[in-house]
Backbone as CSV, one residue per row, in Angstrom:
resi,resn,N_x,N_y,N_z,CA_x,CA_y,CA_z,C_x,C_y,C_z
1,MET,12.132,-7.208,6.928,10.689,-7.450,6.750,10.356,-8.844,7.251
2,LYS,9.580,-8.924,8.354,9.248,-10.204,8.944,7.758,-10.406,9.145
3,LYS,6.977,-9.345,9.212,5.539,-9.446,9.497,4.740,-8.722,8.438
4,ILE,3.865,-9.445,7.757,3.022,-8.890,6.708,1.552,-8.994,7.137
5,LEU,0.842,-7.872,7.104,-0.602,-7.870,7.412,-1.404,-7.835,6.134
6,VAL,-2.360,-8.759,6.012,-3.250,-8.805,4.860,-4.692,-8.719,5.317
7,PRO,-5.319,-7.540,5.215,-6.766,-7.459,5.486,-7.555,-8.183,4.405
8,THR,-8.582,-8.904,4.781,-9.338,-9.667,3.778,-10.813,-9.596,4.045
9,ASP,-11.587,-9.478,2.962,-13.016,-9.681,3.019,-13.396,-10.958,2.263
10,PHE,-12.385,-11.756,1.979,-12.496,-13.050,1.261,-12.923,-12.881,-0.178
11,SER,-12.726,-11.708,-0.727,-12.986,-11.454,-2.147,-11.825,-11.882,-3.011
12,ASP,-12.042,-11.888,-4.331,-10.941,-12.209,-5.264,-9.818,-11.194,-5.141
13,GLN,-10.180,-9.914,-4.945,-9.175,-8.868,-4.844,-8.297,-9.073,-3.602
14,ALA,-8.930,-9.440,-2.491,-8.175,-9.691,-1.249,-7.269,-10.906,-1.429
15,GLU,-7.745,-11.913,-2.166,-6.915,-13.094,-2.365,-5.719,-12.789,-3.262
16,ASN,-5.893,-11.870,-4.226,-4.741,-11.440,-5.033,-3.646,-10.855,-4.135
17,ALA,-4.065,-10.106,-3.163,-3.097,-9.512,-2.201,-2.445,-10.612,-1.371
18,LEU,-3.232,-11.563,-0.951,-2.726,-12.674,-0.115,-1.725,-13.528,-0.883
19,LYS,-1.971,-13.725,-2.169,-1.020,-14.495,-2.987,0.322,-13.812,-3.102
20,VAL,0.282,-12.471,-3.236,1.550,-11.729,-3.265,2.238,-11.844,-1.904
21,ALA,1.458,-11.679,-0.827,2.010,-11.798,0.532,2.662,-13.177,0.717
22,ALA,2.021,-14.216,0.194,2.563,-15.580,0.323,3.910,-15.705,-0.396
23,GLN,4.004,-15.098,-1.553,5.237,-15.163,-2.317,6.357,-14.449,-1.564
24,LEU,6.046,-13.289,-0.989,7.064,-12.536,-0.218,7.408,-13.293,1.052
25,ALA,6.420,-13.868,1.698,6.662,-14.604,2.940,7.550,-15.797,2.719
26,ARG,7.321,-16.483,1.612,8.126,-17.666,1.308,9.567,-17.301,0.927
27,THR,9.708,-16.188,0.203,11.039,-15.761,-0.234,11.848,-15.177,0.912
28,TYR,11.178,-14.391,1.765,11.938,-13.633,2.777,11.636,-14.104,4.199
29,ASP,11.067,-15.311,4.323,10.815,-15.923,5.635,10.007,-15.025,6.551
30,CYS,8.830,-14.635,6.075,7.939,-13.754,6.837,6.754,-14.525,7.390
31,GLU,6.081,-13.933,8.378,4.814,-14.438,8.887,3.700,-13.554,8.332
32,ILE,2.554,-14.171,8.079,1.397,-13.421,7.579,0.335,-13.308,8.663
33,TYR,-0.156,-12.080,8.836,-1.271,-11.839,9.758,-2.515,-11.516,8.927
34,LEU,-3.436,-12.458,8.937,-4.692,-12.304,8.186,-5.708,-11.594,9.104
35,LEU,-6.346,-10.547,8.566,-7.278,-9.782,9.376,-8.612,-9.630,8.650
36,HIS,-9.685,-10.003,9.337,-11.045,-9.744,8.803,-11.741,-8.789,9.743
37,ILE,-12.253,-7.714,9.202,-12.957,-6.696,9.996,-14.457,-6.853,9.808
38,ILE,-15.184,-6.904,10.912,-16.651,-6.939,10.861,-17.147,-5.574,11.319
39,GLU,-17.736,-4.826,10.387,-18.263,-3.511,10.722,-19.690,-3.640,11.223
40,LEU,-19.920,-3.155,12.435,-21.257,-3.234,13.054,-21.784,-1.834,13.294
41,PRO,-23.132,-1.702,13.423,-23.655,-0.379,13.854,-23.084,0.017,15.217
42,ILE,-23.067,1.296,15.480,-22.397,1.811,16.695,-22.880,1.120,17.948
43,ASP,-24.204,0.956,18.116,-24.676,0.358,19.351,-24.216,-1.099,19.487
44,GLN,-24.148,-1.811,18.340,-23.692,-3.184,18.361,-22.176,-3.237,18.646
45,ASP,-21.462,-2.288,18.070,-20.022,-2.222,18.275,-19.745,-1.977,19.767
46,ASP,-20.519,-1.105,20.369,-20.373,-0.870,21.814,-20.647,-2.123,22.611
47,ALA,-21.622,-2.863,22.123,-21.954,-4.106,22.835,-20.809,-5.078,22.782
48,ILE,-20.138,-5.187,21.634,-19.004,-6.083,21.501,-17.873,-5.637,22.421
49,ASN,-17.640,-4.329,22.420,-16.532,-3.796,23.242,-16.779,-3.999,24.741
50,SER,-18.053,-4.125,25.113,-18.370,-4.325,26.521,-18.450,-5.802,26.845
51,HIS,-18.065,-6.653,25.882,-17.957,-8.119,26.067,-19.325,-8.786,26.289
52,SER,-20.384,-8.224,25.756,-21.683,-8.869,25.891,-21.789,-9.930,24.805
53,ASP,-22.676,-10.866,24.975,-22.895,-11.937,23.998,-23.900,-11.469,22.962
54,PHE,-23.381,-10.935,21.860,-24.259,-10.416,20.824,-24.377,-11.496,19.731
55,PRO,-25.562,-12.109,19.529,-25.682,-13.286,18.666,-25.172,-13.077,17.248
56,GLU,-25.552,-11.931,16.629,-25.139,-11.681,15.245,-23.616,-11.590,15.151
57,ALA,-23.003,-10.919,16.104,-21.551,-10.756,16.069,-20.844,-12.087,16.205
58,LEU,-21.332,-12.914,17.122,-20.750,-14.234,17.333,-20.893,-15.091,16.083
59,PHE,-22.050,-14.954,15.390,-22.285,-15.707,14.141,-21.257,-15.310,13.094
60,PHE,-21.094,-13.987,12.887,-20.162,-13.490,11.863,-18.736,-13.841,12.204
61,MET,-18.409,-13.835,13.484,-17.064,-14.221,13.884,-16.776,-15.700,13.552
62,LYS,-17.740,-16.562,13.865,-17.576,-17.994,13.571,-17.486,-18.200,12.083
63,LEU,-18.311,-17.502,11.324,-18.276,-17.618,9.862,-16.900,-17.213,9.302
64,ALA,-16.342,-16.112,9.844,-15.023,-15.655,9.397,-13.950,-16.695,9.699
65,HIS,-13.996,-17.275,10.889,-12.977,-18.272,11.246,-13.093,-19.511,10.343
66,ASN,-14.313,-19.882,9.980,-14.485,-21.021,9.048,-13.871,-20.695,7.681
67,LYS,-14.036,-19.435,7.241,-13.462,-19.033,5.962,-11.916,-19.004,6.048
68,PHE,-11.423,-18.579,7.223,-9.997,-18.605,7.428,-9.430,-20.037,7.293
69,GLU,-10.110,-20.969,7.883,-9.649,-22.353,7.861,-9.589,-22.864,6.445
70,ALA,-10.622,-22.568,5.632,-10.647,-23.009,4.233,-9.507,-22.324,3.453
71,LEU,-9.276,-21.043,3.754,-8.244,-20.309,3.061,-6.853,-20.837,3.356
72,LYS,-6.595,-21.159,4.596,-5.267,-21.627,5.008,-4.906,-22.992,4.441
73,LYS,-5.892,-23.735,3.925,-5.652,-25.029,3.339,-5.160,-24.934,1.871
74,LYS,-5.155,-23.734,1.330,-4.774,-23.597,-0.093,-3.259,-23.818,-0.245
75,ASP,-2.891,-24.405,-1.377,-1.495,-24.824,-1.609,-0.533,-23.659,-1.504
76,TYR,-0.906,-22.473,-1.960,0.054,-21.380,-1.974,0.411,-20.864,-0.563
77,LEU,-0.327,-21.315,0.462,-0.009,-20.920,1.828,0.671,-22.061,2.602
78,LYS,0.942,-23.139,1.946,1.542,-24.300,2.617,2.869,-23.939,3.262
79,ASP,3.037,-24.307,4.547,4.264,-24.150,5.308,4.587,-22.697,5.668
80,ILE,3.632,-21.796,5.480,3.812,-20.395,5.875,3.079,-20.194,7.207
81,THR,3.712,-19.486,8.126,3.061,-19.226,9.419,1.981,-18.154,9.229
82,ILE,0.741,-18.552,9.604,-0.398,-17.662,9.419,-1.039,-17.378,10.810
83,HIS,-1.273,-16.097,11.089,-1.997,-15.709,12.276,-3.311,-15.086,11.820
84,GLU,-4.412,-15.452,12.436,-5.706,-14.910,12.014,-6.343,-14.092,13.122
85,THR,-6.981,-12.986,12.726,-7.676,-12.098,13.669,-8.992,-11.680,13.066
86,VAL,-10.049,-11.716,13.877,-11.332,-11.119,13.516,-11.552,-9.956,14.472
87,ASP,-11.838,-8.800,13.921,-11.974,-7.597,14.758,-13.256,-6.867,14.421
88,PHE,-13.742,-6.077,15.378,-14.945,-5.259,15.195,-14.544,-3.807,15.249
89,HIS,-14.558,-3.156,14.082,-14.097,-1.790,13.992,-14.586,-1.219,12.659
90,GLU,-14.361,0.078,12.480,-14.326,0.597,11.111,-13.084,-0.013,10.470
91,ILE,-13.144,-0.294,9.176,-12.054,-1.065,8.541,-10.713,-0.423,8.728
92,PHE,-10.585,0.863,8.397,-9.251,1.487,8.458,-8.752,1.590,9.875
93,LYS,-9.664,1.784,10.855,-9.232,1.849,12.262,-8.756,0.485,12.753
94,GLY,-9.475,-0.566,12.345,-9.080,-1.911,12.744,-7.721,-2.262,12.191
95,ILE,-7.465,-1.930,10.942,-6.156,-2.216,10.313,-5.046,-1.443,11.019
96,PHE,-5.316,-0.204,11.354,-4.349,0.633,12.085,-3.979,0.011,13.435
97,HIS,-4.997,-0.380,14.204,-4.749,-0.926,15.533,-4.027,-2.265,15.505
98,VAL,-4.431,-3.138,14.595,-3.761,-4.448,14.502,-2.315,-4.294,14.032
99,SER,-2.114,-3.352,13.103,-0.754,-3.114,12.610,0.149,-2.640,13.750
100,LYS,-0.344,-1.702,14.571,0.440,-1.214,15.685,0.688,-2.311,16.722
101,LYS,-0.359,-3.078,17.007,-0.255,-4.122,18.037,0.793,-5.141,17.721
102,HIS,0.903,-5.554,16.450,1.821,-6.607,16.070,3.112,-6.109,15.419
103,ASP,3.304,-4.801,15.414,4.505,-4.171,14.839,4.713,-4.678,13.416
104,ILE,3.687,-4.480,12.599,3.674,-4.961,11.205,4.688,-4.180,10.329
105,ASP,5.398,-4.896,9.478,6.386,-4.290,8.589,5.789,-3.812,7.269
106,LEU,4.724,-4.522,6.816,4.163,-4.207,5.501,2.697,-4.639,5.496
107,ILE,1.802,-3.772,5.033,0.413,-4.084,4.817,0.188,-4.294,3.335
108,ILE,-0.444,-5.411,2.966,-0.776,-5.641,1.550,-2.273,-5.724,1.399
109,MET,-2.830,-4.900,0.525,-4.263,-4.840,0.328,-4.630,-5.047,-1.124
110,GLY,-5.765,-5.666,-1.359,-6.282,-5.783,-2.723,-7.178,-4.611,-3.053
111,SER,-7.255,-4.276,-4.330,-8.102,-3.151,-4.745,-8.626,-3.425,-6.170
112,ASN,-9.812,-2.898,-6.427,-10.415,-3.111,-7.746,-9.839,-2.196,-8.825
113,GLY,-9.383,-1.001,-8.431,-9.082,0.005,-9.406,-10.361,0.503,-10.040
114,VAL,-11.337,0.844,-9.151,-12.669,1.195,-9.605,-12.828,2.712,-9.711
115,SER,-13.975,3.126,-10.248,-14.266,4.549,-10.331,-15.765,4.772,-10.104
116,GLY,-16.132,6.052,-9.959,-17.543,6.360,-9.782,-17.998,5.975,-8.406
117,LEU,-19.267,5.471,-8.284,-19.841,5.171,-6.984,-19.059,4.084,-6.289
118,LYS,-18.599,3.056,-7.038,-17.844,1.997,-6.407,-16.552,2.516,-5.789
119,GLU,-15.985,3.544,-6.430,-14.752,4.110,-5.880,-15.035,4.732,-4.515
120,MET,-16.211,5.351,-4.385,-16.603,5.947,-3.098,-16.734,4.889,-2.033
121,LEU,-17.269,3.709,-2.383,-17.562,2.668,-1.429,-16.356,1.794,-1.162
122,ILE,-15.639,1.358,-2.216,-14.522,0.435,-2.074,-13.225,1.209,-1.887
123,GLY,-12.989,2.196,-2.740,-11.723,2.892,-2.730,-11.498,3.701,-1.454
124,SER,-12.583,4.191,-0.837,-12.424,5.036,0.329,-11.722,4.319,1.464
125,ASN,-12.016,3.017,1.661,-11.343,2.297,2.736,-9.860,2.156,2.481
126,THR,-9.481,1.837,1.237,-8.078,1.751,0.892,-7.378,3.089,1.072
127,GLU,-8.035,4.143,0.647,-7.452,5.470,0.769,-7.253,5.852,2.237
128,LYS,-8.199,5.480,3.107,-8.054,5.802,4.514,-6.897,5.044,5.138
129,VAL,-6.704,3.795,4.716,-5.572,3.035,5.240,-4.269,3.657,4.770
130,VAL,-4.201,4.008,3.498,-3.002,4.704,2.946,-2.702,5.955,3.723
131,ARG,-3.758,6.688,4.083,-3.618,7.989,4.721,-3.196,7.860,6.180
132,THR,-3.586,6.795,6.849,-3.386,6.721,8.303,-2.318,5.703,8.730
133,SER,-1.917,4.802,7.872,-1.022,3.717,8.277,0.395,4.198,8.578
134,GLU,0.937,3.727,9.666,2.350,3.974,9.968,3.242,3.056,9.155
135,ALA,2.762,1.869,8.852,3.548,0.913,8.057,3.344,1.173,6.565
136,PRO,4.305,0.807,5.746,4.113,0.908,4.290,2.905,0.082,3.869
137,VAL,2.185,0.590,2.847,1.004,-0.088,2.335,1.208,-0.413,0.876
138,LEU,1.129,-1.714,0.546,1.247,-2.149,-0.842,-0.129,-2.516,-1.355
139,VAL,-0.578,-1.834,-2.417,-1.897,-2.058,-2.986,-1.760,-2.849,-4.271
140,ILE,-2.446,-4.017,-4.306,-2.367,-4.940,-5.439,-3.682,-4.890,-6.226
141,LYS,-3.580,-4.768,-7.544,-4.769,-4.660,-8.383,-5.173,-5.978,-9.033
142,ASN,-4.184,-6.776,-9.389,-4.436,-7.980,-10.176,-3.728,-9.185,-9.583
143,GLU,-3.983,-10.345,-10.116,-3.263,-11.542,-9.674,-1.827,-11.501,-10.247
144,HIS,-0.862,-11.812,-9.401,0.534,-11.864,-9.835,1.044,-13.274,-9.549
145,LYS,1.152,-14.073,-10.590,1.631,-15.437,-10.407,3.100,-15.427,-9.981
146,ALA,3.840,-14.393,-10.392,5.232,-14.222,-9.968,5.440,-12.724,-9.686
147,PHE,5.360,-12.335,-8.418,5.495,-10.925,-8.077,6.989,-10.595,-8.029
148,LYS,7.447,-9.806,-8.993,8.845,-9.449,-9.107,8.964,-7.961,-9.344
149,VAL,9.910,-7.323,-8.681,10.108,-5.892,-8.834,11.485,-5.627,-9.415
150,ASP,11.575,-5.461,-10.729,12.831,-5.105,-11.366,12.964,-3.573,-11.459
151,ASN,11.876,-2.888,-11.801,11.869,-1.441,-11.974,10.899,-0.784,-10.989
152,PHE,11.435,0.046,-10.091,10.702,0.577,-8.982,10.705,2.099,-9.127
153,VAL,9.551,2.720,-9.392,9.467,4.175,-9.571,9.211,4.844,-8.213
154,PHE,9.991,5.879,-7.903,9.694,6.731,-6.746,9.335,8.112,-7.238
155,ALA,8.081,8.454,-7.170,7.574,9.753,-7.614,7.539,10.707,-6.415
156,SER,8.124,11.895,-6.580,8.259,12.801,-5.453,8.457,14.229,-5.917
157,ASP,8.355,15.178,-4.994,8.772,16.542,-5.260,10.209,16.786,-4.790
158,PHE,10.807,15.755,-4.150,12.218,15.737,-3.732,12.566,16.902,-2.810
159,LYS,11.649,17.127,-1.858,11.931,18.048,-0.767,12.365,17.255,0.452
160,ASP,12.995,17.934,1.395,13.614,17.251,2.533,12.628,16.359,3.302
161,GLU,11.370,16.768,3.366,10.394,16.016,4.169,10.151,14.620,3.606
162,SER,10.519,14.392,2.347,10.339,13.075,1.757,11.515,12.131,1.979
163,LYS,12.561,12.602,2.611,13.755,11.762,2.777,13.477,10.543,3.648
164,PRO,12.738,10.633,4.778,12.494,9.422,5.575,11.736,8.348,4.796
165,SER,10.758,8.749,3.988,9.999,7.764,3.232,10.861,7.169,2.103
166,TYR,11.733,7.983,1.534,12.656,7.503,0.493,13.615,6.481,1.091
167,GLU,14.066,6.710,2.302,14.952,5.769,2.971,14.254,4.416,3.148
168,LYS,12.965,4.452,3.512,12.201,3.220,3.659,12.071,2.533,2.299
169,LEU,11.839,3.321,1.247,11.681,2.747,-0.068,12.986,2.043,-0.486
170,LEU,14.115,2.635,-0.188,15.384,2.037,-0.542,15.566,0.676,0.140
171,GLN,15.074,0.566,1.350,15.155,-0.730,2.044,14.391,-1.801,1.279
172,PHE,13.206,-1.447,0.779,12.429,-2.377,-0.002,13.071,-2.631,-1.374
173,ALA,13.657,-1.636,-1.949,14.348,-1.819,-3.227,15.498,-2.817,-3.091
174,LYS,16.193,-2.735,-1.939,17.292,-3.695,-1.706,16.735,-5.104,-1.507
175,ILE,15.642,-5.212,-0.800,15.015,-6.525,-0.587,14.632,-7.147,-1.948
176,PHE,14.040,-6.298,-2.832,13.554,-6.786,-4.114,14.700,-6.856,-5.155
177,ASN,15.877,-6.289,-4.827,16.965,-6.203,-5.781,16.510,-5.446,-7.030
178,ALA,15.841,-4.303,-6.788,15.230,-3.546,-7.881,16.041,-2.306,-8.233
179,LYS,15.931,-1.894,-9.481,16.484,-0.608,-9.909,15.426,0.489,-9.596
180,VAL,15.886,1.568,-8.984,14.989,2.685,-8.605,15.034,3.750,-9.703
181,HIS,13.854,4.199,-10.111,13.710,5.260,-11.091,13.079,6.460,-10.377
182,LEU,13.879,7.477,-10.099,13.384,8.686,-9.465,12.611,9.493,-10.501
183,LEU,11.434,9.984,-10.088,10.557,10.678,-11.053,10.039,12.001,-10.490
184,LEU,10.313,13.069,-11.199,9.733,14.372,-10.905,8.888,14.752,-12.111
185,VAL,7.595,14.949,-11.893,6.683,15.269,-13.005,6.482,16.784,-13.077
186,ASN,6.737,17.320,-14.259,6.511,18.752,-14.534,5.134,18.926,-15.152
187,THR,4.363,19.872,-14.622,3.053,20.171,-15.186,2.973,21.655,-15.533
188,PRO,2.046,22.076,-16.384,1.913,23.505,-16.720,1.686,24.385,-15.473
189,ASN,0.991,23.844,-14.477,0.673,24.614,-13.285,1.784,24.563,-12.261
190,ASN,2.770,23.687,-12.429,3.835,23.552,-11.450,5.144,23.274,-12.183
191,PHE,5.524,24.233,-13.008,6.651,24.016,-13.931,7.974,24.486,-13.318
192,MET,9.030,23.747,-13.599,10.383,24.175,-13.288,11.284,23.787,-14.447
193,THR,12.381,24.500,-14.602,13.296,24.181,-15.701,14.020,22.840,-15.410
194,SER,14.595,22.292,-16.465,15.351,21.055,-16.278,16.480,21.218,-15.296
195,GLY,17.144,22.414,-15.363,18.250,22.683,-14.451,17.789,22.720,-13.012
196,GLU,16.663,23.356,-12.770,16.113,23.440,-11.400,15.710,22.077,-10.894
197,ALA,15.053,21.296,-11.771,14.599,19.976,-11.373,15.776,19.039,-11.080
198,ASN,16.768,19.052,-11.948,17.955,18.199,-11.734,18.702,18.606,-10.484
199,GLY,18.779,19.911,-10.227,19.461,20.401,-9.027,18.742,19.962,-7.771
200,ARG,17.413,20.041,-7.780,16.657,19.626,-6.599,16.837,18.121,-6.345
201,MET,16.758,17.334,-7.401,16.907,15.880,-7.251,18.294,15.507,-6.745
202,GLN,19.334,16.165,-7.278,20.704,15.856,-6.867,20.954,16.215,-5.413
203,THR,20.442,17.377,-5.000,20.561,17.781,-3.600,19.884,16.773,-2.685
204,PHE,18.757,16.284,-3.120,18.009,15.274,-2.342,18.840,14.003,-2.248
205,LEU,19.491,13.610,-3.340,20.232,12.344,-3.412,21.544,12.385,-2.658
206,ASP,22.076,13.566,-2.399,23.381,13.664,-1.751,23.385,12.993,-0.381
207,ALA,22.236,12.816,0.227,22.157,12.211,1.543,22.102,10.684,1.507
208,PHE,22.071,10.100,0.274,21.907,8.644,0.151,22.975,8.057,-0.761
209,ASP,23.146,6.768,-0.607,24.084,6.013,-1.462,23.388,4.769,-1.959
210,PHE,22.882,4.837,-3.183,22.187,3.700,-3.766,22.515,3.683,-5.264
211,PRO,23.303,2.724,-5.717,23.850,2.798,-7.068,22.861,2.550,-8.188
212,GLU,21.888,1.672,-7.968,20.991,1.271,-9.077,19.780,2.197,-9.183
213,LEU,20.009,3.396,-9.744,18.890,4.315,-9.904,19.078,5.204,-11.146
214,SER,17.990,5.774,-11.583,18.018,6.739,-12.665,17.197,7.956,-12.244
215,LYS,17.561,9.121,-12.792,16.830,10.357,-12.512,16.005,10.736,-13.765
216,ASN,14.743,11.037,-13.550,13.843,11.283,-14.664,12.954,12.490,-14.414
217,ILE,12.882,13.389,-15.427,11.932,14.511,-15.392,10.954,14.271,-16.521
218,TYR,9.652,14.259,-16.191,8.647,13.892,-17.185,7.587,14.989,-17.226
219,ASN,7.266,15.442,-18.427,6.275,16.503,-18.623,4.916,15.890,-18.948
220,ASP,3.889,16.342,-18.250,2.538,15.829,-18.555,1.514,16.858,-18.051
221,ILE,0.248,16.595,-18.364,-0.796,17.541,-18.011,-1.131,17.516,-16.508
222,SER,-0.841,16.420,-15.847,-1.108,16.327,-14.411,-0.064,15.407,-13.767
223,ILE,0.099,15.514,-12.448,1.052,14.677,-11.751,0.628,13.193,-11.887
224,GLU,-0.656,12.920,-11.673,-1.124,11.531,-11.721,-0.886,10.906,-13.066
225,SER,-1.271,11.591,-14.145,-1.079,11.009,-15.469,0.416,10.893,-15.812
226,GLY,1.242,11.815,-15.336,2.672,11.734,-15.580,3.274,10.485,-14.917
227,ILE,2.861,10.204,-13.684,3.374,9.034,-12.981,2.960,7.755,-13.730
228,MET,1.705,7.687,-14.123,1.202,6.478,-14.760,1.822,6.321,-16.163
229,ASN,1.954,7.402,-16.895,2.532,7.314,-18.259,4.003,6.991,-18.238
230,PHE,4.745,7.595,-17.312,6.166,7.261,-17.207,6.340,5.806,-16.793
231,SER,5.566,5.363,-15.804,5.655,3.968,-15.345,5.348,3.004,-16.447
232,GLU,4.392,3.353,-17.294,4.067,2.521,-18.460,5.235,2.467,-19.431
233,SER,5.894,3.600,-19.597,6.963,3.675,-20.610,8.181,2.820,-20.261
234,ILE,8.387,2.585,-18.983,9.559,1.757,-18.585,9.127,0.379,-18.075
235,SER,7.831,0.082,-18.232,7.285,-1.207,-17.732,7.602,-1.424,-16.240
236,ALA,7.350,-0.389,-15.440,7.602,-0.450,-14.016,6.761,-1.534,-13.362
237,ASN,7.338,-2.216,-12.386,6.600,-3.243,-11.632,5.904,-2.636,-10.420
238,LEU,6.408,-1.490,-9.939,5.903,-0.937,-8.695,6.116,0.567,-8.676
239,ILE,5.137,1.289,-8.136,5.197,2.735,-7.965,5.243,3.050,-6.471
240,GLY,6.209,3.823,-6.028,6.314,4.215,-4.613,6.121,5.705,-4.445
241,MET,5.440,6.081,-3.348,5.186,7.480,-3.036,5.193,7.721,-1.566
242,SER,5.384,8.991,-1.197,5.304,9.406,0.203,3.866,9.850,0.526
243,THR,3.486,9.693,1.785,2.207,10.221,2.269,2.462,11.015,3.544
244,HIS,1.562,11.968,3.788,1.621,12.771,4.990,0.555,12.382,6.004
245,GLY,0.051,11.188,5.936,-1.005,10.790,6.856,-2.285,11.578,6.562
246,ARG,-2.932,12.012,7.601,-4.259,12.671,7.465,-4.197,13.977,6.686
247,GLN,-3.034,14.538,6.541,-2.926,15.805,5.834,-2.778,15.594,4.320
248,GLY,-2.847,14.335,3.843,-2.590,14.094,2.432,-1.101,14.138,2.158
249,ILE,-0.689,13.995,0.935,0.742,14.061,0.657,1.147,15.500,0.385
250,SER,2.424,15.735,0.111,2.920,17.094,0.049,2.167,17.913,-0.970
251,HIS,2.199,19.234,-0.767,1.430,20.159,-1.592,1.777,19.999,-3.071
252,PHE,2.941,19.501,-3.379,3.319,19.281,-4.800,2.351,18.367,-5.483
253,PHE,1.789,17.427,-4.717,0.808,16.472,-5.276,-0.617,16.875,-4.962
254,ASN,-0.813,18.118,-4.505,-2.158,18.642,-4.261,-2.961,17.787,-3.298
255,GLY,-2.289,17.018,-2.428,-2.941,16.373,-1.316,-3.679,15.096,-1.607
256,SER,-3.766,14.612,-2.846,-4.589,13.428,-3.087,-4.017,12.478,-4.125
257,ILE,-2.841,12.732,-4.687,-2.344,11.920,-5.779,-2.105,10.485,-5.362
258,SER,-1.555,10.263,-4.166,-1.311,8.896,-3.741,-2.601,8.107,-3.651
259,GLU,-3.645,8.745,-3.089,-4.928,8.075,-2.965,-5.549,7.805,-4.350
260,ASP,-5.388,8.772,-5.271,-5.908,8.599,-6.620,-5.181,7.460,-7.350
261,LEU,-3.878,7.395,-7.179,-3.112,6.318,-7.821,-3.525,4.949,-7.285
262,VAL,-3.777,4.882,-5.973,-4.198,3.620,-5.389,-5.464,3.115,-6.093
263,ASN,-6.336,4.002,-6.491,-7.562,3.601,-7.183,-7.395,3.429,-8.684
264,HIS,-6.556,4.244,-9.302,-6.559,4.318,-10.773,-5.385,3.664,-11.468
265,ALA,-4.249,3.559,-10.797,-3.079,2.962,-11.462,-3.279,1.484,-11.669
266,LYS,-2.842,0.991,-12.828,-2.969,-0.425,-13.111,-1.850,-1.239,-12.376
267,ARG,-0.781,-0.559,-12.064,0.337,-1.219,-11.418,0.209,-1.165,-9.887
268,PRO,0.914,-2.071,-9.215,0.930,-2.011,-7.749,1.522,-0.668,-7.282
269,VAL,0.989,-0.175,-6.179,1.458,1.071,-5.600,1.818,0.839,-4.113
270,ILE,2.960,1.338,-3.693,3.347,1.237,-2.288,3.566,2.647,-1.748
271,THR,2.977,2.910,-0.555,3.060,4.212,0.051,3.839,4.144,1.366
272,PHE,4.584,5.225,1.648,5.390,5.302,2.826,5.057,6.601,3.568
273,LYS,4.724,6.499,4.835,4.305,7.689,5.570,5.520,8.509,5.978
274,ILE,5.419,9.802,5.787,6.498,10.732,6.229,6.385,10.903,7.729
């Protein structure tokens, strides 16, 4: 892990993400790529892309760079290599393109953990990034004065298609020196016996060698509540899940659990694209 992308709108939530990025950058000798996206109407966006001098766009770009300069002077970013970019795009498209351009290892985003109308306005951008990003996405809800991952939950249906994302998760678990807690949630609508669940998990694990882990089967009324309740019960620091990109995650999670957790879970959530 050498390159961390932090999209920012200069809000408190975005700064919470930046503070976590700074801690990781300092510990693991990473560079931070700060990105501010300016969303313009389509005709104005076309004007920018055609390199015309659009006064409002130039004003917002200068304003963003001024905010970057103020942000980079903060003590928690001292001696960390910071790259700044201002882009004109839809937010999730801009993040996707910048991530690909700079070969980003990890995207860290802030989120409110909101619901209702705000979830539609704020959460939708985070969900789109989670759905489309090739790089792992770490979503931060609160300020973490010391971001530490001792207990790392991996929630899955433990089918073969999740093996690539689990392999990526193990890389992060090694970086964090974390214990991995494998979690299969049983629900009334998607029930399997303990023997079936244990057998599926063990078959999945036969392809990997990672000593610090536990296997857990948890019964709850829904996958989402099971993940959150189990994570609460072990005081997990981080929840990891697989995503299928635009198709949502595997049918076991009914296509939207990772996006729902990004909005509703109190704990940080990291997603890995299959």
